[in-house]
C-alpha positions as CSV (number, residue, x, y, z in Angstrom):
1,M,82.1,90.3,79.3
2,P,84.1,93.4,80.0
3,E,87.8,92.9,80.5
4,T,88.8,93.4,84.1
5,S,92.4,94.2,84.9
6,P,93.4,93.6,88.5
7,N,96.7,95.1,89.2
8,P,99.4,92.9,87.8
9,N,101.9,94.6,90.0
10,A,100.2,93.0,93.0
11,W,100.2,89.4,91.6
12,L,103.6,88.5,93.1
13,A,102.7,89.8,96.5
14,E,99.2,88.2,96.5
15,H,99.9,84.9,94.8
16,G,103.7,84.4,94.7
17,D,103.9,82.2,97.8
18,Y,101.0,80.0,96.7
19,L,102.4,79.7,93.2
20,Y,105.9,78.9,94.6
21,R,104.6,76.2,97.0
22,Y,102.5,74.7,94.1
23,A,105.6,74.5,91.8
24,L,107.9,73.3,94.5
25,A,105.6,70.4,95.4
26,R,105.7,69.3,91.8
27,L,109.2,70.1,90.7
28,R,110.9,69.3,93.9
29,D,113.7,71.8,93.3
30,P,113.6,75.3,94.8
31,H,115.4,76.9,91.8
32,L,113.2,75.2,89.2
33,A,110.1,76.3,91.2
34,E,111.3,79.9,91.3
35,D,112.0,79.8,87.5
36,A,108.6,78.4,86.8
37,V,106.9,81.1,88.9
38,Q,108.9,83.8,87.1
39,E,108.0,82.4,83.7
40,T,104.4,82.2,84.8
41,L,104.3,85.9,85.8
42,L,106.0,86.9,82.6
43,A,103.6,84.9,80.5
44,A,100.7,86.4,82.4
45,L,101.9,89.9,81.9
46,Q,102.3,89.3,78.1
47,A,98.9,87.6,77.8
48,G,96.8,90.0,79.8
49,F,94.2,89.0,82.2
50,A,90.7,88.6,80.7
51,G,88.8,88.2,83.9
52,K,87.1,84.9,83.1
53,S,88.3,83.4,86.4
54,S,90.1,84.6,89.5
55,P,93.7,85.8,89.0
56,R,94.9,82.9,91.2
57,T,93.1,80.3,89.1
58,W,94.3,81.8,85.9
59,L,97.9,82.1,87.1
60,T,97.8,78.5,88.4
61,G,96.7,77.3,84.9
62,I,99.6,79.1,83.3
63,L,101.9,77.6,86.0
64,K,100.8,74.0,85.2
65,H,101.8,74.5,81.6
66,K,105.2,75.9,82.7
67,I,105.7,72.8,85.0
68,I,104.9,70.5,82.1
69,D,107.4,72.5,79.9
70,Q,110.0,71.9,82.6
71,F,109.3,68.1,82.7
72,R,109.8,68.1,78.9
73,R,113.1,70.0,79.2
74,Q,114.3,67.5,81.9
75,R,113.3,64.6,79.7
76,R,115.4,66.0,76.8
77,E,118.4,66.7,79.0
78,T,118.5,63.4,81.1
79,P,117.7,59.9,80.0
80,L,114.8,58.0,81.6
81,E,115.8,55.3,84.1
82,T,115.5,51.8,82.8
83,P,113.0,49.5,84.5
84,D,115.9,47.6,86.1
85,E,117.3,50.8,87.7
86,V,113.8,51.8,89.0
87,A,113.4,48.3,90.5
88,D,116.6,48.7,92.5
89,D,115.3,51.9,94.2
90,T,111.8,50.7,95.1
91,P,110.6,48.2,97.7
92,G,110.0,44.6,96.5
93,M,106.5,43.6,96.1
94,D,107.1,40.3,98.0
95,E,107.1,42.2,101.3
96,F,103.5,43.4,100.7
97,F,101.9,40.1,99.8
98,A,101.7,36.6,101.2
99,E,102.3,33.5,99.0
100,D,98.5,33.1,98.6
101,G,98.3,36.6,97.0
102,H,96.6,38.4,99.9
103,W,98.1,41.3,101.8
104,S,100.8,40.2,104.3
105,E,99.6,43.2,106.4
106,P,96.4,45.0,105.3
107,P,97.0,48.7,104.6
108,Q,96.4,50.8,107.7
109,S,93.5,53.2,107.7
110,W,94.6,56.7,106.7
111,G,91.7,58.3,108.4
112,E,89.8,61.0,106.5
113,P,92.0,62.0,103.5
114,A,90.5,65.5,103.1
115,S,91.3,66.4,106.6
116,L,94.9,64.9,106.4
117,L,95.6,67.2,103.4
118,Q,94.8,70.2,105.5
119,Q,97.5,69.3,108.0
120,D,100.9,70.9,107.3
121,Q,102.7,68.1,109.1
122,F,101.2,65.5,106.7
123,L,102.1,67.6,103.7
124,Q,105.7,67.8,104.9
125,I,105.9,64.1,105.4
126,L,104.3,63.5,102.0
127,Q,106.9,65.8,100.4
128,D,109.7,64.0,102.3
129,C,108.4,60.7,101.0
130,M,108.1,62.0,97.5
131,D,111.8,63.1,97.8
132,L,112.8,59.6,98.6
133,L,111.2,58.2,95.4
134,P,113.3,58.0,92.3
135,K,112.8,61.2,90.4
136,K,110.9,59.6,87.5
137,L,108.5,57.8,89.8
138,A,107.8,61.0,91.6
139,Q,107.2,62.8,88.4
140,I,104.8,60.2,87.0
141,F,102.9,60.1,90.3
142,L,102.5,63.9,90.3
143,L,101.4,63.9,86.7
144,R,98.8,61.1,87.2
145,E,97.5,61.6,90.7
146,V,98.0,65.3,91.4
147,E,97.7,66.9,88.0
148,E,95.2,64.2,86.9
149,T,97.0,63.9,83.5
150,D,95.6,61.3,81.2
151,N,97.8,58.1,80.9
152,D,98.2,58.6,77.1
153,E,99.4,62.1,77.6
154,I,101.9,60.9,80.3
155,C,103.2,58.2,78.0
156,K,103.6,60.8,75.2
157,E,105.3,63.3,77.5
158,L,107.7,60.8,79.0
159,E,108.1,58.7,75.9
160,I,107.3,55.5,77.7
161,S,104.9,52.6,77.0
162,P,101.6,52.4,78.8
163,T,102.8,49.2,80.5
164,N,105.9,50.9,81.7
165,A,103.8,53.9,83.0
166,W,101.5,51.6,84.9
167,V,104.4,49.7,86.5
168,M,106.2,53.0,87.4
169,L,102.9,54.4,88.9
170,Y,102.4,51.2,90.9
171,R,105.9,51.3,92.3
172,A,105.5,55.0,93.2
173,R,102.2,54.2,95.0
174,M,103.8,51.3,96.9
175,G,106.9,53.4,97.8
176,L,104.7,56.2,99.1
177,R,102.4,53.8,101.0
178,K,105.3,52.2,102.8
179,C,107.0,55.6,103.6
180,L,103.7,57.2,104.8
181,E,102.9,54.2,107.0
182,M,106.4,54.3,108.6
183,N,106.5,58.2,109.0
184,W,102.9,59.3,109.4
185,L,100.7,56.5,110.6
186,T,103.1,55.3,113.3
187,G,104.2,58.8,114.2
188,G,107.8,57.9,112.9
């Protein structure tokens, strides 16, 4: 396949906003998102575009690796919260279930998920709900549910046990469920 070289000078103008939003949704920090996009563009310029995919797909792939690198740096710089600290910041499970083990209130219908994701208002509320989660819960949720990272890889990256990963992921899901029901489904 002949190597195609779309103009690298246009990458920032054509894909910069998309890459920034992508990074911001995962890193939840504007400065870190800007840094990740800059590192992505520098790496792309150094690597050279081979034309095996669209420039946006290729740049997004590089950005995913830069985001994981950022997660690794954060892990080295700050200790993980202990399960006790995580439990203090998340809703108790008793409020979701009755004594017989059934839902105390069945989850509300979220409608058609694909169409909800298209709505900017929903995305903003989802981001706000993610911001309310403890940082490590949001991080593990993004890695597993958005990035579709394998659980073994998550445990390796965050240096946690599989049991701890599943508990943290469950708490993140329950926290997001409660926040979305209060702020999106009820028109909060």
